[in-house]
C-alpha positions in Angstrom: -116.0 90.9 250.8 -114.3 89.7 253.9 -112.9 86.7 252.2 -111.2 88.6 249.3 -107.5 89.1 249.5 -105.7 92.0 247.9 -107.0 94.3 245.2 -109.7 92.7 243.1 -112.3 94.0 240.7 -115.7 93.7 242.3 -119.0 92.8 240.6 -122.1 95.0 241.1 -123.6 92.1 243.0 -120.7 91.9 245.5 -120.7 95.7 246.0 -124.5 95.8 246.5 -124.4 92.9 248.9 -121.6 94.5 251.0 -123.8 97.7 251.5 -120.8 100.0 252.2 -121.5 103.4 253.8 -118.4 104.9 252.2 -116.6 104.1 249.0 -113.0 105.2 248.4 -112.0 105.3 244.7 -108.5 105.9 243.4 -108.0 108.9 241.3 -107.7 106.8 238.1 -111.1 105.2 238.4 -112.8 108.4 239.7 -111.4 110.6 237.0 -112.5 108.2 234.3 -116.1 108.8 235.3 -115.8 112.4 236.4 -117.6 112.7 239.8 -119.3 111.0 242.7 -122.8 111.5 241.1 -121.8 109.5 238.0 -120.1 106.8 240.2 -123.3 106.6 242.3 -125.3 105.6 239.2 -123.2 102.5 238.5 -124.9 99.1 238.9 -124.3 97.9 242.4 -123.1 101.2 243.8 -126.5 102.8 243.2 -128.0 100.3 245.6 -125.6 101.0 248.5 -125.8 103.6 251.3 -122.6 105.2 249.9 -124.2 105.6 246.5 -127.5 106.9 247.8 -125.8 109.4 250.1 -123.0 110.3 247.6 -120.3 109.3 250.0 -117.9 108.3 247.3 -114.5 109.9 247.7 -111.6 110.4 245.3 -108.2 109.4 246.8 -104.9 109.6 245.1 -103.8 106.0 244.5 -100.4 106.4 246.0 -102.0 107.9 249.2 -104.4 105.0 249.5 -102.2 102.0 248.6 -98.6 102.7 249.3 -96.8 103.3 252.7 -94.3 106.1 253.0 -93.4 109.3 254.8 -96.9 110.7 254.4 -98.7 107.5 255.7 -99.7 109.1 259.0 -101.0 112.2 257.3 -103.0 110.0 254.8 -104.5 108.0 257.7 -105.7 111.2 259.3 -107.1 112.4 256.0 -109.0 109.1 255.6 -110.2 109.3 259.2 -111.7 112.8 258.6 -113.5 111.6 255.4 -114.9 108.5 257.1 -116.0 110.2 260.3 -117.2 113.6 259.0 
């Protein structure tokens, strides 16, 4: 994962190998599946600490990807999610 540049689709194998504690999902992807429980059952995600502990969070795409006047507020929101 540390060699990838930019936004890329990830295979279940790459996600599983990365073993993330937290997964941030844009609103588009999250809403397609419905909730964290359903996302946690996906191949690759199910094998991660994030999937096992249901630490999968829905983030508005524009808040996660784009910089703007609310960037500081968005960083604080992400910090709270990650360190709760």
